[in-house]
C-alpha positions in Angstrom: 92.3 88.2 122.4 96.3 88.4 123.5 98.6 85.5 121.8 100.0 82.5 122.9 103.3 83.7 122.3 102.4 87.3 124.7 101.2 85.3 126.9 105.0 83.4 126.6 106.9 86.9 126.7 104.7 87.0 129.8 106.9 84.7 131.5 109.6 87.2 132.0 107.3 89.5 134.1 106.7 87.4 136.0 109.7 86.4 136.9 110.7 90.2 137.4 107.8 90.8 139.6 109.0 87.3 141.6 105.3 86.7 141.4 103.8 83.7 139.8 99.2 84.5 138.5 97.7 81.2 138.7 95.2 83.5 137.0 97.0 84.5 133.3 94.0 86.3 132.4 94.2 88.9 135.6 98.2 89.5 135.0 96.2 90.6 131.2 93.9 93.3 132.4 96.5 94.7 134.7 98.5 95.8 131.6 95.7 96.5 129.4 95.9 99.8 129.0 92.6 101.9 127.8 93.7 102.6 124.4 94.5 99.1 123.4 90.6 98.4 123.7 89.2 100.9 122.2 91.4 100.5 118.6 90.6 96.9 119.0 87.4 96.7 120.3 88.2 93.9 121.4 86.6 92.1 124.4 89.6 92.7 126.5 88.7 94.7 129.8 91.3 97.8 130.3 93.2 98.1 134.0 92.2 101.1 135.3 89.8 99.0 137.4 92.5 97.5 138.7 94.6 100.7 139.2 91.9 101.5 141.7 92.4 98.9 143.6 96.3 98.4 143.5 96.4 102.2 144.6 94.6 100.9 148.0 96.1 98.1 148.7 100.1 100.0 148.7 98.7 102.7 150.8 97.6 99.3 153.3 100.8 98.0 152.4 103.7 101.0 152.7 101.2 102.2 156.2 101.4 99.0 157.8 105.0 98.6 157.2 105.7 102.6 158.2 103.7 102.0 162.1 105.5 99.0 162.8 109.1 99.8 161.2 109.4 103.1 162.5 107.3 103.4 166.2 109.4 106.3 167.0 107.9 109.3 163.4 104.7 111.3 164.1 101.6 110.6 162.1 102.3 113.9 160.3 105.9 112.6 159.5 104.4 109.0 158.4 102.4 110.1 155.8 104.7 112.1 153.6 107.0 109.3 153.9 104.1 107.0 151.8 103.3 110.0 149.7 106.6 110.1 148.8 106.9 106.4 147.8 103.1 105.9 146.7 103.5 107.9 144.2 104.5 108.9 140.3 108.0 108.9 140.1 108.3 106.3 142.4 106.0 103.5 141.2 107.2 105.1 137.8 110.6 103.8 138.9 109.5 100.6 140.1 107.8 100.0 137.2 111.1 100.3 135.5 112.4 97.9 138.0 110.9 95.2 136.0 110.4 96.4 133.4 107.1 97.2 132.9 106.2 99.7 129.8 108.0 96.5 127.4 105.1 94.2 128.4 101.8 96.9 128.7 99.1 96.1 125.6 99.2 99.7 124.0 97.1 101.5 121.1 98.5 102.6 118.4 98.7 106.3 119.5 99.7 106.0 122.7 103.0 103.9 121.2 104.7 106.5 119.3 103.8 108.4 121.8 106.5 107.1 123.6 103.6 105.4 126.1 105.7 102.8 126.8 107.9 105.3 128.7 105.5 108.1 130.0 106.1 108.2 133.8 101.9 108.0 134.7 101.3 105.8 132.6 104.6 103.4 134.1 102.8 104.6 137.4 99.1 103.5 136.2 100.6 100.2 135.1 101.7 99.5 138.8 99.4 99.8 140.0 96.8 97.3 138.2 99.5 94.4 138.6 100.0 95.4 142.3 95.6 94.9 142.3 96.0 92.2 139.9 98.2 89.7 142.4 95.9 91.4 145.0 92.8 89.9 142.9 95.0 86.1 142.4 96.1 85.6 145.8 96.2 87.5 149.2 97.3 91.2 151.4 100.0 89.0 152.9 101.5 87.4 149.4 100.9 91.0 147.8 103.1 92.2 150.8 105.6 89.9 150.6 106.2 90.6 146.9 106.5 94.6 146.9 107.5 95.2 150.7 111.7 94.1 149.4 111.5 97.5 146.5 109.0 99.5 148.8 111.0 99.1 151.9 114.4 100.7 149.9 112.5 102.9 148.5 110.6 103.5 152.2 114.3 103.4 154.2 116.0 105.7 152.0 113.2 108.1 152.6 113.6 107.8 155.9 117.2 108.2 155.8 117.8 112.0 153.8 114.3 113.5 155.2 113.2 113.6 151.1 110.0 112.7 152.2 110.1 116.2 154.0 107.0 118.5 152.2 109.0 122.0 151.5 106.3 123.3 149.8 104.2 123.2 153.6 107.1 124.0 155.6 108.5 126.9 153.1 104.5 128.4 153.6 104.7 128.1 157.6 107.7 129.7 157.6 106.3 132.8 155.3 102.8 132.9 157.7 104.5 133.2 160.1 107.2 135.5 159.7 106.4 137.7 156.3 102.8 137.7 156.4 103.1 135.9 153.5 102.4 132.9 150.4 104.8 132.2 148.6 103.2 131.5 145.2 105.3 129.7 142.0 105.4 129.3 138.4 106.4 127.8 135.6 109.9 129.7 133.9 110.3 126.5 131.0 109.3 123.4 129.9 111.9 120.6 127.8 112.2 117.8 126.1 109.9 115.2 124.4 106.2 114.7 126.2 107.3 111.5 127.9 110.5 112.2 129.3 109.2 116.6 129.9 111.1 118.5 132.6 110.1 121.6 133.9 111.5 124.6 135.4 109.5 126.3 138.7 111.0 129.6 140.3 109.2 130.4 143.1 108.2 133.9 144.3 107.8 135.5 148.2 106.4 139.2 147.9 107.7 138.7 144.2 110.7 138.8 144.9 112.2 135.2 143.2 113.8 133.3 146.1 114.4 129.8 144.4 114.5 127.3 141.2 113.8 124.2 140.6 114.0 122.0 138.0 111.5 118.3 138.2 110.0 115.7 136.2 106.2 117.2 136.7 105.5 120.5 137.8 104.6 119.2 141.9 108.4 117.9 141.7 109.4 121.4 140.6 107.9 123.3 142.8 108.9 121.4 146.4 112.7 121.1 144.5 112.2 125.2 144.4 110.7 125.7 147.9 114.1 123.9 149.2 115.4 126.2 148.0 113.8 129.0 148.8 113.5 127.5 152.6 117.4 126.5 152.8 117.9 130.3 152.5 115.8 132.1 154.9 116.9 129.4 157.5 120.5 130.1 156.9 119.6 134.1 156.9 117.8 133.4 160.3 120.6 131.3 162.0 118.7 128.4 161.8 120.2 125.1 162.2 119.8 122.2 160.0 118.6 119.8 162.1 115.8 122.4 164.3 114.9 122.6 159.9 114.0 118.7 160.6 111.2 118.4 163.4 109.1 116.0 162.5 105.3 117.0 161.9 102.1 115.8 163.1 
């Protein structure tokens, strides 16, 4: 079971969150990774069900805010922005901002492999905490707690066009102009498991057109596609503005 000292430690996490749990057991469940339960064979439940719930709650909160705030954006653009915010990279950053990894209950194996810093584990834990807050309160309260941080991420993507799906845009371009689709190849992996970086190239008709680096294969593919698309648009004389049309 969780010790009295461990429960005291959670006071700081709740301050970081800006929310105090009425039922602290819900927060404990949200922080409990399945590796901890498997190794300790305790009566505690792991956080995967809360993770599932939190994912849906985040989708709804972000969608509701964007529909109200960005009424001029089409559905396709809103979907891309939401996907950029409610994803592993962004959620892991939000988790780091509240020092979430420090408070997780992990098994020894997961602990030794750097689990407290793994983006995927942090993102999943953040979703689980969101599910815990929702269970402990209601949707409005959960939104009030989360939106200050989420708004910053949403607005950042809107202002910088980071929400664009460069892989889809590149494929649309090559299909229309070159009658082919691009392919992607991982050329290098560096760093330890919890801080791994991927280098990916994009090939069009077997010719390399771009290279990208990211903390996941998907992120690196997007970076490579962005480089390739920029080259094609520059060579065709298209303006930056015309390339930023909202889809949907």
